[in-house]
C-alpha positions in Angstrom: 166.7 82.0 27.2 163.8 83.6 29.0 162.2 84.3 25.6 162.8 80.7 24.6 161.2 79.4 27.8 158.1 81.6 27.3 157.6 80.6 23.7 155.4 77.5 23.6 155.7 77.2 19.8 159.5 76.9 20.0 159.3 74.5 22.9 156.9 72.3 20.9 159.2 72.5 17.9 162.1 71.3 20.1 160.1 68.4 21.5 158.9 67.5 18.0 162.4 67.5 16.6 163.5 65.1 19.4 160.6 62.8 18.8 161.4 62.6 15.1 165.2 62.4 15.4 165.2 59.8 18.3 162.2 57.9 16.9 160.2 58.3 20.1 156.7 56.8 20.4 155.3 60.1 21.8 156.3 63.8 22.2 158.9 64.0 25.1 156.7 66.1 27.3 158.3 64.8 30.5 162.1 64.2 30.4 164.4 63.0 33.1 168.2 63.6 33.0 170.9 62.0 35.2 174.4 63.1 36.0 177.2 61.8 38.4 179.5 64.2 40.1 182.7 63.8 42.1 185.9 65.7 42.7 189.0 63.6 43.0 186.9 60.6 43.8 185.3 62.0 46.9 181.6 62.4 47.8 180.1 60.7 44.8 176.6 62.1 44.1 174.0 61.8 41.5 171.3 64.1 40.2 168.0 63.6 38.6 166.3 66.7 37.0 162.9 66.9 35.3 161.8 69.0 32.5 158.0 69.2 31.9 156.8 70.8 28.7 160.3 72.0 28.1 160.7 73.7 31.4 162.4 72.7 34.7 160.1 71.1 37.3 162.4 71.6 40.3 159.8 70.2 42.8 160.5 66.8 41.2 164.3 67.0 41.2 166.2 64.3 43.2 169.7 64.0 44.7 171.4 60.7 45.5 174.4 59.9 47.6 176.3 57.0 45.9 176.6 54.5 48.7 177.6 51.1 47.2 180.4 52.0 44.8 184.1 52.0 45.9 186.4 54.5 44.2 185.6 56.3 41.0 183.3 54.3 38.7 180.9 56.4 36.8 179.1 53.4 35.2 178.4 51.6 38.5 177.5 54.9 40.2 175.0 55.7 37.4 173.5 52.2 37.7 173.1 52.5 41.5 171.3 55.8 41.0 169.1 54.5 38.3 168.2 51.3 40.2 167.2 53.4 43.2 165.0 55.6 41.0 163.5 53.0 38.7 162.8 50.3 41.3 160.1 52.6 42.6 158.6 52.9 39.1 158.8 49.1 38.6 157.2 48.6 42.0 154.4 51.0 41.2 153.7 49.2 37.9 153.7 45.8 39.7 151.3 47.1 42.3 149.0 48.4 39.6 148.9 44.8 38.2 148.7 42.7 41.4 148.0 45.1 44.3 150.5 46.2 47.0 153.0 43.6 48.2 155.1 43.4 51.4 157.4 46.3 52.0 161.0 45.2 51.8 163.3 48.2 52.6 166.5 48.7 50.7 169.1 50.5 52.8 170.6 52.2 49.7 167.3 53.1 48.1 165.9 55.9 50.3 167.0 59.5 49.9 165.5 62.3 52.0 167.5 65.1 50.4 165.2 66.7 47.9 162.8 63.8 48.1 159.8 65.9 47.1 156.3 64.6 46.3 156.2 60.8 46.6 154.0 60.4 43.6 156.7 61.8 41.3 158.5 58.4 41.6 155.7 56.6 39.8 155.4 58.9 36.8 156.6 57.4 33.6 159.0 59.6 31.7 158.7 60.1 27.9 162.5 60.2 27.6 165.4 59.5 29.9 168.7 61.3 29.1 172.0 60.2 30.5 174.9 62.6 30.7 177.6 60.6 28.9 178.4 58.5 25.9 178.0 54.9 24.7 179.3 53.3 27.9 176.9 55.3 30.1 174.1 54.4 27.7 174.9 50.7 28.0 175.1 50.9 31.8 171.7 52.6 31.9 170.1 50.2 29.5 171.2 47.3 31.6 169.3 48.6 34.6 166.1 49.2 32.6 166.3 45.7 31.2 166.9 44.2 34.6 163.8 46.0 36.0 161.6 45.2 33.0 161.4 48.8 32.0 162.9 48.5 28.5 160.0 50.3 27.0 161.2 53.7 28.5 162.9 55.7 25.7 166.6 56.2 26.6 169.4 58.4 25.1 172.8 59.6 26.2 174.3 63.0 25.3 178.1 63.0 25.0 179.7 66.3 25.9 182.7 66.3 23.5 180.7 66.6 20.2 177.2 66.9 21.6 176.3 63.5 20.1 173.2 61.6 21.0 173.4 57.9 21.4 170.4 55.6 21.6 170.1 51.8 22.2 170.7 49.4 19.3 172.0 52.1 17.0 175.8 52.1 16.7 176.2 55.5 15.1 175.4 58.7 17.0 172.6 61.0 16.1 174.0 64.5 15.4 171.4 67.3 15.6 172.1 70.5 13.7 174.0 73.1 15.8 171.1 75.5 15.7 168.5 72.8 16.3 165.9 73.7 19.0 165.9 70.0 20.0 169.6 70.1 20.6 169.2 73.2 22.7 166.6 71.6 24.8 168.7 68.5 25.6 171.7 70.7 26.3 169.6 72.7 28.8 168.4 69.7 30.7 171.9 68.2 30.7 173.5 71.4 31.9 170.8 71.6 34.6 171.5 68.1 35.8 175.2 68.9 35.9 174.6 72.1 37.9 172.3 70.3 40.4 174.8 67.5 41.0 177.7 70.0 41.4 175.7 72.1 43.9 174.9 69.0 46.0 178.5 67.9 45.8 179.8 71.3 47.0 177.2 71.3 49.9 178.4 67.9 51.0 182.1 68.9 50.8 181.3 72.1 52.8 179.5 70.1 55.5 182.4 67.7 55.7 184.9 70.5 55.9 183.0 72.1 58.8 182.7 68.8 60.7 186.4 68.3 60.2 187.1 71.8 61.6 185.1 71.2 64.8 186.8 67.8 65.3 190.2 69.6 65.1 189.5 71.9 68.1 191.4 70.7 71.1 189.1 70.2 74.1 186.0 69.4 72.0 185.5 65.7 72.0 182.5 63.6 70.8 180.5 64.4 74.0 180.9 68.2 73.7 180.3 68.0 70.0 177.0 66.2 70.6 176.0 68.8 73.2 176.7 71.6 70.7 174.8 69.9 67.9 171.9 69.2 70.2 171.8 72.9 71.3 172.3 74.5 67.9 171.0 71.9 65.5 173.8 72.2 62.8 177.4 73.1 62.3 176.4 76.2 60.4 174.2 77.4 63.3 177.2 77.0 65.7 179.3 79.0 63.2 176.7 81.8 63.3 176.1 81.8 67.0 177.5 84.5 69.4 180.5 83.4 71.5 178.6 83.8 74.8 175.8 81.6 73.6 178.3 78.8 72.7 180.1 79.3 76.0 176.7 78.7 77.8 176.6 75.1 76.5 177.4 72.8 79.5 181.0 71.7 79.5 182.3 74.6 77.4 184.2 77.7 78.5 184.5 81.1 76.9 188.1 80.5 75.8 187.0 77.1 74.2 184.0 78.9 72.5 186.4 81.5 71.1 188.8 78.9 69.8 185.9 77.1 68.2 184.6 80.3 66.5 188.1 81.0 65.2 188.4 77.5 63.8 185.0 77.6 62.1 
């Protein structure tokens, strides 16, 4: 893989294969890939990863907490994430044409986790890849049409048979198993999946720690606030010496010991 990443000829071959097979208007130099992750319906999150010239551009990665979807609904979750990402691009395009308009904040739109360089939101991708099949593709296309961004090339990569689906084409595009183009889209899909899973696990871990501190008898909301104000995070409390925790106003050494044992 390292050899592949460091070989510009192979990377160019992979992008050229994708341009030909997917009938793209230009070489897919900048690709964005999206994935949704959840475990048993909890902590739905989405990931956006960027490959530039066939290589990960991690400074432009994004993570999304899914906020407006009840239960497990991959299509609606994907649409929420894509709206929040592509509204920014649609806004940037509109401002280029007419100048900046009034700022109307969307409570679901802003994500600070992994927000990265703000100008990344206004960059037009050469190809958007969705982790999923025909249904995910249709859901994504609906968002792009809604935002007037239907000129952005779009494809979905279905895991089961590694088939690529594109809009307005009923049959899947099946790249040869040893195709460099297939390898490239698999890499970006796997990276989007890894990034989403990592974020999901981090959220679950934070939630578990918060549940643990809430379960300690004698530590109510006020003492919890005092602890967080003093240490800044649950993890910092977990790492702190017992005596330092006991020094927080309202806590005793025995309570600090009980908290440490719980965490």
